C-alpha positions in Angstrom: -58.3 -204.6 -134.9 -55.7 -202.5 -132.9 -57.0 -200.3 -130.0 -56.4 -196.6 -130.4 -53.4 -195.3 -128.5 -51.7 -198.7 -128.0 -48.2 -198.2 -129.3 -45.8 -201.0 -129.8 -42.8 -201.2 -127.5 -39.6 -203.2 -128.1 -36.4 -203.8 -126.1 -33.2 -203.8 -128.0 -29.4 -203.0 -128.0 -27.9 -199.8 -129.3 -25.5 -200.7 -132.1 -24.7 -197.2 -133.3 -24.9 -193.7 -131.8 -22.9 -191.8 -134.4 -25.8 -189.6 -135.6 -27.1 -186.5 -133.8 -30.2 -187.3 -131.7 -30.6 -190.7 -133.4 -29.5 -194.2 -132.4 -29.7 -197.5 -134.2 -31.3 -200.2 -132.1 -31.1 -203.9 -132.9 -34.0 -206.0 -131.7 -33.7 -209.8 -131.4 -36.6 -212.3 -131.4 -36.9 -216.1 -131.4 -39.0 -217.7 -134.1 -39.9 -221.4 -134.2 -39.1 -223.1 -137.6 -42.3 -224.6 -139.0 -40.9 -227.9 -140.2 -37.9 -228.5 -137.9 -39.3 -226.9 -134.7 -36.0 -225.3 -134.0 -35.8 -221.8 -132.6 -34.1 -219.3 -135.0 -32.8 -215.9 -133.9 -34.2 -213.1 -136.0 -32.8 -209.5 -135.9 -34.2 -206.2 -137.0 -32.6 -202.7 -136.9 -34.6 -199.6 -136.1 -33.6 -195.9 -136.1 -34.8 -194.3 -132.9 -35.0 -190.7 -131.8 -32.8 -190.0 -128.7 -33.5 -186.3 -127.7 -30.7 -186.0 -125.1 -28.1 -188.0 -126.9 -27.9 -190.1 -123.7 -27.6 -193.6 -125.3 -24.2 -195.3 -125.8 -23.3 -198.4 -127.8 -24.2 -201.5 -125.9 -27.0 -200.0 -123.9 -30.3 -202.0 -123.6 -33.1 -199.5 -124.4 -36.9 -199.6 -124.6 -38.2 -198.0 -127.8 -41.8 -196.9 -128.5 -43.5 -196.5 -131.9 -44.4 -192.9 -132.8 -45.4 -190.8 -135.7 -42.8 -190.6 -138.5 -40.0 -188.2 -137.5 -38.0 -188.6 -140.7 -37.7 -190.9 -143.6 -36.4 -193.8 -141.5 -37.2 -192.7 -137.9 -40.5 -194.0 -136.6 -39.4 -194.9 -133.0 -38.4 -193.0 -129.9 -36.2 -194.1 -127.0 -38.5 -194.3 -124.0 -35.9 -195.4 -121.4 -32.5 -196.9 -120.9 -33.1 -200.4 -119.4 -29.5 -201.2 -118.8 -26.3 -199.2 -119.2 -23.3 -200.6 -121.1 -20.3 -201.4 -119.0 
């Protein structure tokens, strides 16, 4: 059972910032194959709310789960971990 108030946090890369106050964040994780024991890279894309439009493509950001903000947005940008060059 999940504790009350514990929200998931993920670190990912901004792949699109074309929308107003919204960024698309790609999160990568490594999963071990059950049979072959090889690590496979899995990716997921999340729409995240960026209130100040501060994120640019290539930035590494920390996103936090929140209440639904729209049909697809259920995450908020907490902080920019690393700026793109």
